[in-house]
N, C-alpha and C positions, 0 to 999 in steps of 0.2 A: 328488560333494557339493555340496549345494551353498551357494551364497557368503552372504554377511549381507548384501547387495544385492539379492540375486536371494529369499532368505528374505521382507524386507520387502516387494519389490515384488508376491511373491504374498499377501501379507494386504492390501494396499492396496483394501479397497473404498469408493467413492464412494456413498454416498447421498440420494441430493436431499428435500429438503426442500419446498419454497415454490419459485413463482416469482411475478413481477407486472413490468407493462407500467407505464414513466414516459417520458410526453410528451416532446418537444422535451425530451428530456434526454443533457448531455454531462458526465459522472461520469468522475472521475479519483481522487477517494479518499472516505475516509468509514471510517464505523467501525461496532460494535456499542457501544449505550448500554448501560448498569448493568440496566435494566431489558428489554433482548432487542429492541430498538428497535434501526430502523439509521438514523444520519444520515449522509443524504449531501450530499456538495460538489457543487454541480450550477454549472458554469463557463460555460452558458447563460444562465442564467436571474438568476444571481450572490446567491444564497442559498443558505442550509444547509436543509434539506427534514426532517423525523423522518416515518418511514412504519413502521405495522406490520408483520405478517410478512403480512396480504392487501393489502398493499401501499396502504391509505387511510393519506390525511396526516395526520400528529397536530399537527405544529405549523411552519410556516416564520421561518424567521430574516433578512433580509435584511442585506445586507452592502456594506460601501462598496465594492465591486470582486467579478471572478468569480473564485470559490475553485478549489484544486487538491487540497489533501491537509490532513489532522485527527494533529493528535496526540492522543489521551486520558491526560491528566496522572492519577497514582494518587489526588491532591485532587477530583478532581470535574470539574476544568474542562478544558477541548478549545481546543487550540490549531489554528488554521485559516489557510494562508495562502493569500498574494494576491499573486500574480504580477506581475500586470499594475500594481500600487499600491508592489510592495516592502515589504510588512506583512504584518504576524502580527497578526491576530484573536481574544483570548480570550474567548472565551464562559463564564458562570459557570455553576456548576454547578448542578444540577438546573432550573432556569429555564431555561440558553440564551442569558440576555440577553448584550447584548455588555458584557463588563468592562473592556476598555480596548483599543488598537490599538497596535500598534507597531513604530515604523517599522524597517527593516533596509537594510544598506548591498549587499544584491542583489535581483533577483527569483525569490520564493524561492516551489519548486515540492513536492518532495519531505521530509519533513520525520519523524526522528525523532531517539532521543535512545538516549544512552548514561550513565550515573550523571550526571555535572553537566555535562554538554556536549551540547547540541542540534547537530543534522547534518539542513543541511541542501542538497536534493540541487538543481540546476539545471544548464543547456545549459552541458555544457566542464569542471563545478568540483563541489566538495564545498568548502563553507564550516563552519566553529564559529562556533557562540556558548556563551559560559556562561550557567547561567540566569537572568539578569537581561537577557540580551540583549547582552554587548559582543562584540563582532567578538572572535573568538580567533585561528583559522588558516584558510587559504584554499588547497585543492589543485587541481593544474588538473588533470584524470581526462577518460579517455573514458566521460563519464554525459550521458545525456538525461533528468534528471528523477528517474527512479525510484529510490529509498534504502530499505532495513532493516537495523535490526540486530538480531541472535539475545539469548540471553543471558549468552554469551562476550564480547559486544564484539565481534563480527567483523560486519563491514558488506557487504553484494550489497547492487551496482547495478547498472543496465541503459542497453545503448546503441539506442535505436529504431533508430536510421539501418543500425547495420552487424548488428542480431540479438545479440546477445553480452552473455554477465550474467557479471561478474567476482566473487570474493569475498577479502575480507581480513582478516587478522586486525589485535588488535589496535595492532602495530608498522605497521601498513600493507601489511604483505607480502601479494606476491597468494597464495591457498590455488588457487585453481583460474580458469581460463575457461573458461567453458561456448559452445560452440555447435554446433549440430546444423542438417542440411540442413531436418530439421519443424520447424522454429522460425523464422514471419519475424515480423521487426516486433516485438519485446519491450515489452510496453505494463504495468506494473500488476505488482508481486512482494510476496512478502510469506511469511516465516516462520510456520513453525505450532507449536504447543507443542512439536513433540518435535526443533522445530530442522532439521525439510526444509525446501527452499525450492521454493515454487509461482511458476509465472512465466509469464505469456500470454505467447500469439501472437498478436498480434492479426490478423494477414493469415495465419497459417499455419490459424485458428480450432480452437487447442487450450490446453489447458495441461499443462507440463512440468513432472513432480515428479522434484526431484532431492533426493539424500541431500544428509549436512553437509559431504561432501567432494566434490560435484558428480556425481555419477553417476547419470544418467538411470535414474531406479525406474519411472512409468508416463507416458503422454500422454491423456489425459481431452480427449474432443472436446468442445468448446463454440465457436460462433457470435461472432467478432470479440469477445474477452476486450476489457476494457480496465481495469478496475479490481478488485482482489482484496485483500479482507481476513480475517483472521480473530479471531475472540473471543479475547481473552487467557485467558480461563476454560473453555472446552473446544475441539473440534475442530468446532466449526460456523465456518461463512467462507460470504461470497456474495461472486458476481461479478457487473458489471454489464457488459452491451456497452454496444458501437456505437448498438447501435439503441433501447437505453434499458430493454434488459430484465433485471431484477432476478432471478438464482436462486439460491438459497440451497440450500446444500449441508452433510451432516453426512459427515465422513472418518474411516471407521473402520480400525483398523488390529489 
């Protein structure tokens, strides 16, 4: 008899939607805008760039430093992390103009949120801030930048150097540690809208799909993936690799 994980594994079907190239880019973060366009944090050009589905540039937002990741607030604002400046830049809803700049006490890279707390991932620790960015706590962990939070408040973070993924519950108890011989140099991770975990293996040229309890469901082959993000309202996702190729997918279950 098939187990639950085996049934899910057999149901997964990725459907490629679109692909385009971005020259001279280095993208670690970004996301889907409400209109379906992509906002990408270009670390090499020190700006965020909005792209249409066909790869055309819709808008460029110059920044005071090299961006790393983006968090999309429910009110339409977007928070961009600038690690070299220990700063978060807040972009306005609709216009995407810079609303304000917030200095932080750490070189902020990955960013996520659970209820009234922002979680910042950086080398060797996760730092928590209040909604007005007062420092709350800092935990030293085996993390290199990537962080995501699911709908239950569980945290997933990765370590690029030892190719490991860790998931914690609300009380910081480790739910699982994932390490697999076909996962090398983790770089970018995300929850989909079903709570499954997608992890980039940059050096192993693949994406590992994990169940909520850490079982491997499927491996998708893709060359040097570096950034992976899901649309909050669908199973659309995009992946940007090290060569600046953007691939959009629809994950079917």
